[in-house]
N, C-alpha and C positions, 0 to 999 in steps of 0.2 A: 503784876497786880496782886495785892494781898488784901482780902476782905474777910473780916471776922463778924459773923452774925450773932444776934442776941442768944440764939439757942446753942451756940458753940460750934456751928458749922464754919469751916474755913474754906474760902474760895481763893485758890492760888493759881495764877496764870502767868506764863512766861513764853515769850517768843524767842525761838532759837533758829539760827541759820547754820546748818551743818553741811560739811562736805564729807561724805562717807565713802569708805572703800568696800570692795566686795571681793572675797577670795574666789578666784575663778580656776576652773580646770579647762585648759585650752587644748586638750588632746584632739577634739573634734573641730577645732577652729578651721574655717569660719562658719561651720554649720552647728555651732554649739548653742546650748540653752543653759543659762546660768541661773542659779538660785541664790539670791542675796539676802541674808538675814539681817534684821535690825533689832537689836536688843536694847531694852530700856530697863535698867536695874538700879537698885540702891546699893551704894558702896558703904554706907554708914548706918542706916536704920534697918532694923529687923522688922518682921511683920507685927511685932508688938507695938511698934511706933508708926509704921507706914504700910498701907495696903495699896497695891497696884492692880487694877482690873480694867479690861477692855470694855468700852461701851457696847451695849447690845446692838445698836444700829449706828452705822457711819462712824466706826471707830477710826478709820483712816479714810480721808476724802482726797481724791486725786483731781487735779484741775482738768477741765475738759480739753484744754489745748496743750496738755502736757506731751512733750515729745523728747525722746532721747536719741542722739545721733548713733546710728548703726544698730540700734536695738528697738525691739517692739516690746512694750511693757504689758504683761498680762494683768488686767484689772482685778482678777480674782486673787486677792491677797490672803494668805494663810495666817491666822492669828492664833497664838498659843500662849499658855502660861508656863514660863520656864523657871519658876521659883525653885531655888536650890538650898540645901541645908549644908552649912559649914560648921566648923567647930565653935564658932562664935554665935551661931544662931541661924534662923531661917530668914533668908533675904529675898524680898519680892523681885520678880523679874517678868517682863513681858517680851514676847518675841513676835515679830512680823516678818514673813518671808515673801519676798518679791521674786517673780519669775521673769527673766529677760531672755528673749529669743533674738539672736543676731540676724540682721538683714543681710542677705548675700549679694544684693544687686551690685554693689561697688566691686566686690571681689571677683564676681563673674566677668564683669567688663574689663577690669584692670589686671587680672591675674590669670584666670582660667582660660578665657578666650584667646588672649595673646600667646600664652604658652602652647595652647592647642594648635594655633596657626603656625607657630615656629616648628613644631614637630612635623606638621604636614608639609611645610615648605622644605624641610630637610629631605623629604622623600623624593623631591624633584631630581635629586642626584641619581636615582635609579634609571632615569630616562635619558641621562646624558652619556654620550659615548665614553668608554673607559680611557681612550687615548688622551684627550685633553685633561691631564691631571690637575693643572692649576684651577680649572673651572670647578671641578668636583671638590677639590680640597678647600678652595676658598669658600664655596657654599657651605660645606660642613663646618669649617672653622668659624664662619660668621654666625651660623645658627647656634653653635656651642657657646660662643661669647655672649650672644644675645640672651641665651637661656640662663647663663650664669648671672648676668646683670639683672634679669628679671627675678631670679631666685633670691639674690641679695636684697633687691627692693622689697620683695614680699616679706622678708624677715623684719623690715622696719616697722611693720604694723604691730608687731608683737613685743611684749617684754621678754627679757632674757630668761627663757625656761630651759630646763635640762632635758626635757623629753621632746620627742618629735610630734608635731601637730599633723592634722590631716593635710594641710597645705604643704608642709614640708615633704610628706610622702608623694604628693602630686608633682611638685617641682623636681624632686630627686628622680622620680621615674621618667619624667619628660626629658631631663638631662641625660639619663641613661639611654633613652631611645635616640636622642640626637647624636650622642657619642657613638652609638652602635652603627649609625650610618657611615661614619668615618672608618670604623673597624671593618664594615662590609666592603668598602672600597679598597681597603688594604688587602682584604682577602681576594678581591677580584684581580688586583694587580699581581699578587703572589701567584695566583693560579695561571694567569696569562704568561708570566715570566718563567714558568716551569719548562716551557719549550726551549729556553735558552740555557737551561741548567745542563752543564757538561755531563754530570753524573746520570741524569735522566736520559740524555741523548745516547750515551754509551750503552745503557742497559736496555734501551728500546730498540726494537727491530724496524721501527717505522722511520721514514726519512724525515729530515728536519722540517720540510714543508708540511708534511702530514701531521707532525707533532704540533707545529704552530697552529694549524687549523683546529686540531683536537682540543688543545688547551684554551684557545681563543673561544671556542664554542662553549667550553665549560665555564669560562669566566662570564660570558654573556648569560648563561643559564643562572649563575648566581644572582645577577641583577634582576633577571626575570622573576625568579622565586622571591627575591626580596620585595618586589612590588606588591606581592600578595601577603607575604609573611608579616612584614612590619605593620601594615594597616590592621590585619587580623589580630595580631598580638596587642596592639594599642587599643583596639575596640574591646578586647577581652579584659584588659586592665581597667578600662573605663566602666565596664559593666560591674566588675567586682568592687571598684573604688566607690562608685556612687551608691550601690546597694548597701555596702558596708557602712559608709559614713552617714547617709541620709536615713536609712531604715534601721540598720543594726545598732550602731553606736548611739544614735539619737534616742533610741528606745531605752537604752540603759541609763540615761540621765534622769 
């Protein structure tokens, strides 16, 4: 709409439907808070021909029922004057900054809790006797494959970025813990089989039966210690991870 009044005032109104993009830093995903700028500027007219100013009240009005999937929009919008000087003149510009906080509910239920449970399930291997190797190997292999699948699925939420996100760190660490369970069982088997090593038998003054009992006891102790070491290490990682991501990194944004 264009209306020219008798006193020279011009009323110009236009309705625009825009799909805007927002540059995001996803290092703390999915606990990130994004600031999305909206710039309104003139590409042809300098301030001699066109002035842009924010209204004093209700410069930007948000609908009461406005909702954004996965995000919570802060209704406190920062308004600025971003007028810049170029070689061809002074061009007017207005800037509005929107703050979006990601909602974590979906990622907690679909990524964090399942991966946490997979790590805990892998610890059941420590309570299985060392002799049935297929049982412990199959349990470890199954949890490793499940963790890899879950890690791959979690990357589908993100665009292709060159840096690691907070979720990548979580999934990679969970995968390391699951693989470590299989490594621990390998150590158990290697310890138990030392009793049948001809070199160890020759160098030892103990009988084969005593050697077998000795190394079997050591192998069992590896499992016993793992029952406490693995949960304690994972709990320590959780403490560092959540404090760093939720408190530390979020305060830097």
